[in-house]
C-alpha positions in Angstrom: 3.2 32.4 1.9 4.8 29.6 -1.0 6.0 27.6 2.4 2.4 28.5 3.7 0.6 27.2 0.7 2.8 23.8 0.2 1.6 22.9 3.3 -2.2 23.9 2.5 -1.8 21.4 -0.3 0.1 18.8 1.0 -2.6 18.8 4.6 -5.5 18.8 1.8 -3.8 15.7 -0.1 -3.6 14.1 3.3 -7.3 14.3 3.9 -8.4 13.0 0.8 -6.2 10.2 1.2 -7.6 9.5 4.6 -11.1 9.8 3.4 -10.5 7.4 0.4 -9.5 4.8 2.9 -12.4 5.2 5.2 -14.7 5.1 1.8 -15.1 2.1 -0.5 -12.2 1.7 -2.9 -12.3 3.1 -6.4 -9.8 0.7 -7.5 -10.9 -2.2 -9.3 -10.6 -5.7 -6.6 -8.0 -8.0 -7.1 -8.7 -11.3 -5.3 -4.6 -12.5 -4.1 -5.9 -15.6 -3.3 -7.6 -16.6 -6.6 -5.9 -14.8 -9.1 -2.6 -13.8 -8.3 -1.2 -17.2 -6.3 1.9 -17.6 -4.1 4.0 -16.2 -7.3 2.6 -12.6 -7.4 5.4 -10.6 -8.4 3.9 -7.5 -7.0 3.9 -8.5 -3.1 7.7 -7.7 -3.6 9.1 -8.6 -0.3 11.3 -11.2 2.1 10.3 -13.8 4.2 10.0 -12.8 7.8 12.6 -14.1 10.2 10.7 -15.3 13.7 12.0 -14.4 16.6 14.3 -17.0 17.9 13.1 -16.7 21.3 10.1 -17.4 23.5 8.4 -14.0 25.1 5.1 -13.3 26.1 2.1 -11.0 24.9 3.3 -10.3 21.5 5.3 -7.9 19.0 1.7 -7.7 16.9 -0.5 -4.5 17.1 -3.2 -6.8 18.7 -2.9 -10.7 18.4 -0.7 -13.1 16.8 -3.6 -14.2 14.5 -3.8 -12.9 10.8 -6.9 -11.7 9.5 -8.3 -10.9 6.2 -7.9 -8.3 4.4 -7.4 -5.7 1.5 -4.6 -3.5 0.7 -3.8 -1.3 -2.1 0.2 -2.1 -3.1 1.8 -0.8 -5.8 -1.6 1.2 -7.0 -3.6 -1.9 -7.5 -6.1 -2.9 -5.2 -5.8 -6.9 -3.2 -8.3 -8.7 -1.5 -8.4 -11.9 0.2 -5.1 -11.1 2.0 -4.3 -12.4 5.7 -2.4 -9.6 7.4 -0.9 -8.2 10.1 0.9 -5.5 11.6 4.1 -6.0 13.6 3.9 -3.0 16.0 7.4 -4.2 17.3 9.2 -3.3 13.9 6.5 -1.4 11.9 6.2 -4.1 9.3 3.1 -5.3 7.5 3.2 -8.8 7.0 1.3 -11.3 4.6 1.1 -14.8 5.4 0.5 -17.4 2.7 -1.8 -20.0 4.1 -0.8 -22.6 1.8 2.8 -23.1 3.4 2.4 -21.0 6.5 5.4 -18.5 5.6 5.2 -15.2 6.4 6.3 -12.3 3.8 7.5 -8.7 4.8 5.8 -6.2 2.3 8.0 -3.3 1.0 5.9 -0.6 3.0 7.1 2.2 0.2 4.7 0.5 -2.4 2.0 0.3 0.5 -0.6 2.9 0.7 -3.0 1.7 2.7 -5.2 -1.4 3.8 -7.6 -2.7 6.2 -6.7 -5.5 8.8 -10.5 -7.1 9.8 -12.7 -3.9 10.3 -9.6 -1.8 11.1 -8.5 0.6 8.5 -4.9 1.6 8.3 -2.9 4.4 5.8 1.2 4.1 5.0 2.2 8.1 5.9 5.1 7.5 3.9 7.5 8.8 1.4 5.7 11.4 -0.3 2.3 10.8 2.1 4.7 11.6 5.3 3.4 14.3 7.1 5.7 17.1 9.4 5.3 16.4 13.2 5.3 12.6 13.1 7.4 9.5 12.2 7.4 7.8 9.0 5.1 4.5 9.5 1.8 3.0 9.4 -1.4 4.6 11.1 -4.5 3.4 12.6 -7.7 5.8 11.6 -9.6 5.2 14.8 -12.1 7.8 13.7 -12.7 10.1 10.7 -15.4 13.1 10.7 -14.7 16.7 10.9 -11.3 15.8 12.7 -9.2 12.5 12.0 -8.2 10.4 15.2 -4.6 8.5 14.5 -3.3 5.8 16.3 0.3 5.0 16.3 0.2 1.3 16.9 4.0 0.7 18.9 4.9 -2.3 20.7 8.6 -2.5 22.6 10.5 -5.4 23.9 12.2 -5.9 27.4 13.4 -8.6 29.1 15.1 -8.9 32.3 17.0 -12.4 34.0 15.0 -13.9 36.5 17.6 -16.6 37.4 20.4 -18.4 36.1 18.1 -21.4 36.2 15.1 -19.8 34.8 17.0 -17.3 31.9 15.9 -14.2 30.7 11.9 -13.0 30.8 11.5 -11.7 27.4 8.3 -9.9 26.6 6.4 -6.7 24.8 4.5 -4.1 25.8 2.4 -1.2 24.2 3.6 1.9 24.0 0.6 3.5 21.9 0.9 7.4 20.8 -2.4 9.2 19.3 -2.6 11.8 17.3 -5.3 14.6 16.4 -5.4 15.9 12.7 -6.9 19.5 13.2 -6.2 22.5 11.1 -3.6 20.9 8.8 -1.4 20.0 12.3 -1.1 17.0 13.8 -1.7 17.1 17.5 -0.4 14.2 20.3 -2.8 13.3 22.6 -2.5 10.9 25.9 -4.8 11.7 27.9 -8.7 13.0 28.1 -7.4 15.7 29.6 -5.6 16.6 26.8 -8.8 17.4 24.1 -9.6 20.0 26.8 -6.4 22.1 25.8 -6.7 21.0 21.7 -10.7 22.2 21.8 -10.4 25.1 24.7 -13.5 26.2 23.2 -15.3 23.4 24.1 -13.2 22.5 27.4 -16.4 22.8 29.8 -18.6 20.9 27.6 -15.4 18.3 27.3 -15.2 18.5 31.0 -19.2 17.7 31.5 -19.5 14.8 29.2 -16.0 12.9 30.6 -17.8 13.4 34.4 -21.4 12.1 32.9 -19.8 9.2 31.1 -17.5 8.5 34.1 -14.7 7.8 31.5 -11.9 6.5 33.4 -8.4 4.4 32.3 -8.8 1.2 33.8 -6.1 -0.3 31.3 -4.1 1.2 28.0 -6.9 -0.8 25.7 -9.4 1.8 27.2 -8.0 4.5 25.1 -9.3 3.4 21.8 -12.7 3.6 23.0 -12.8 7.0 25.3 -10.6 9.1 22.5 -13.4 7.7 19.9 -15.7 8.4 22.2 -14.4 12.3 23.2 -13.5 13.3 19.4 -17.2 11.9 18.3 -18.8 14.3 20.8 -16.6 16.8 19.7 -17.2 16.6 16.1 -20.8 16.7 16.9 -21.5 19.1 19.3 
């Protein structure tokens, strides 16, 4: 009974944590660019060592470009920061625009953050969730159910020829999870939603057929999964 209650409390805390991320922040804003300056001691981290080789695609979740975002770091909210998520190393990087240096932020002090319009939570340490690895998770959908995406980039290389050398590249290997009834359930295809929501299996099948949902490329999963879970959430 004690273990069950402890799990219920932890799930409730996670739900509040995610809802706080989706909603506007309650903490006082702190403009890093204008007020903190380059020497802000709260941003404890080391300078990121760039990859010592040329590569195709990108180790970052979506692109090499750093976008303006907000972050709650060590219980303080900072705005106006240029952030990017290295999905190969699961690191959050901060770019100092005045000198171009990239800082790897201490993930133990990160609570949640945004990069452009994308929202993330740090399920690390006290906020770690049973059944998934610790790290940064993107919130793709938040309603009665919550859809998470674990951005992952893997590295590979192959020898082309002795003259050309190795062909090095990163490729996506993302994972998706639904937080349902306090449990993180992995999903990798539209069909799996019918297993998760067995009581709505027929309705989901009709929705998929009606909207001609097909996976053309891996990037479609974000859109398709959001469409399906939104349908489930509202029907």
